[in-house]
C-alpha positions, 0 to 999 in steps of 0.5 A: 295456902293456895287456890288455883283458878282455871277457865272451865270445868274440864280444865278444873277436872284435869287440875283435880286429877294433877292435885290427887297424884301430886299434891295429896293432903295440900288443901288446894282450892280449885275454882273455875270462871264458869267457861267465860271467853271474853276478856271482860267477863274473865276479868269480872269472874276472876276478881269474884274467885280470888281468895284474899288469904291465899296465893291464887295461881291462874293457869290458862292455855294457849287459846287464853293467853291473851288473858295474861294481860290481866295480871298486871292489875290483879292483887299482889297474891294473883299470878298467871302462868301459861300452860303450853297447850291450847287448853289446861285440859289437853296437858299432861298431868306432869305438865300441869304440875310444872305449870303449877310449880312455876306459877307458885315460884313467881310470888317469890322470884319476880322482882322489880326496880323502881328506885329500889327493889320491889319483891313482887309484881310492881311498876318499873324495871323487872330484874332479868332472871328466870322465876324457876322453882329451884331458884332463890334470892337474898340480899347482901348488905353490911360492910363485912359482907360487901368487903368479902364480896369485893374480893371477887367482884371489885369495889361495891357498895349499898345493898346487893341482890343475889340470885341463887341459881343452880350448881352454885351459880349466883347472879349479882344485882345492883338495882335492875343492872347485873353487875356480876356472877359468883361461882359458889361450889360446895368445895374448891374456890369461890370465883367471881365475874364482873359483868358491869360497873355498879352505878345503882344504890338504895338503902334498907329503909327504902327497901322496907317502905316500898315493900310494906304492902307486899309483905303485909299481903304475904303476912296476911296469908300465913297468918290466915293459915295459922289462924285456921289451926288455932283452936285445934291445938293446946301447945304451939312449938317453933323450932328456932335456930336464930337464922332468918327463916325460923325468926320470920316464922316465930314473929308470925307465930307470936301474932296468932298464938298468945298462950302456950307458945314455945320457941326451941333452940337446940344448942349444938355447942359448936355454934357461931359466936353470935347465935346465943346472944341473938336468940336472948335478944329477940326473945326478950323483944317478943316476950317469949321464953326460949326452951333449950335442948343441948347437944355435946357435939364437941364430944362427938366430933372428937369421937367420930370425926367431922360429919360429911355430905354422905354422913350427916350424923350430926342431924340425927342428934339435933332432931333427937334433941329437938323431939325429946324437948318437944316431948317434955313440953307438949301438953294436949294436941301440939303444933309444930310451926317450922321455917321450911321454905320451897327454895331450899330443897326439892324435898321441902318443896314437895311437902304439904304446908300442913302435914303430920310429924310423928305424934304432932302436926307440922305447919310451914307458913313461910313455905312460898317466901323467898330469903329476901322476903324473910329478911325484909319482913324481920326488919319490917317488925323492927327486928334486926337480922342475925349479925352473921347475915351482914358478914355475908352468910346465906344460911346458919348452923354449926360451923362444922356443918357439912352444908357449909359451902366454900363461901361460908368457909371463906368467911370463916377464915376471913373473919374468924376472930369476930364470928368464931372467938368462942370456938375451940382453936384446935378443932376449928383449925383442923376443920379449916384445914381439912376443908378446901376452899 
């Protein structure tokens, strides 16, 4: 999935030492530009070194910082990052790792505005936020989601881009303009701060059209990764929640694995109202039969109480049910294609794109994508997003999930009759009463 390019062999040696310590089994290619120093030679050699089917990260030291000007003319799958030493080889391994992580994050967290949002390097105005590895970005649109957000930012419309930062902080952009900030704690009240009056608008059609080339590039990298595994496996399984990330992953997998591809949905029973119908609808579009595992979560909640942040016993039930269904389906060598993304957690960002998972092998083709890129990729493939996203959700799960933040609980209260009309009323009342918001 990744190729890292440095100027000289000694830089490559330092990079390889870093990979050996921090990126075991990542299959990261290392290339050099044969020590060239002039801008012209650097450019020519760089064009020859680029892997079209991978994300290419060019690490340069301060003495080569003038080469960063070349980034603008590079393909979209190339990003430069400046290592804070004169030469890459002079940096500590931890510094090289940090530079590499920041370079990877640029592919998902650099966004421009040119009459609409461009989810990658482009012409126009760069949105003013740092492309840090822990950040994520996603679109909020749909009448219900905007109405919910208007409770904190006043009159808003169109399509907004939210940047999820640390500690529940979110920057809210309308076009290139920061119009507000939202604080979403795990518990407590959602708080909003208006920064500017909204003056920019766009629509989903323009976003999709303007990002087709970028998303085709990301798709090609993901498909290249999956195709490299195609001949090795007899059975391919995609754990599918009906959420954004697993849906984008399933679309990708369906383009490579035409036979013996099985989406697996774990029905935890306490699901939001739209999830099962969305699963059925999309599976028909893709021509796939969904395998369903069941967990009687309601009975367990009545017995044990609601799961908590420090006691997520429900996760074990879900994983066990998934693994049982995988064992039932698996025939021969089995590949699990997951929708894990780096921006979701530090743990996931440290995982190799391809890694062992019990008796199987696991691959994460959208590992380096942002939430917004996954959103638009689904729409680009003529599939609508799960309706819950139009209500303003960032992540989906059971409605008793301890990972639901104050924002999701606010949405649950506001739109209860629409998104939870199948829920056990008594249990839902108890959950909402016990959840501070």
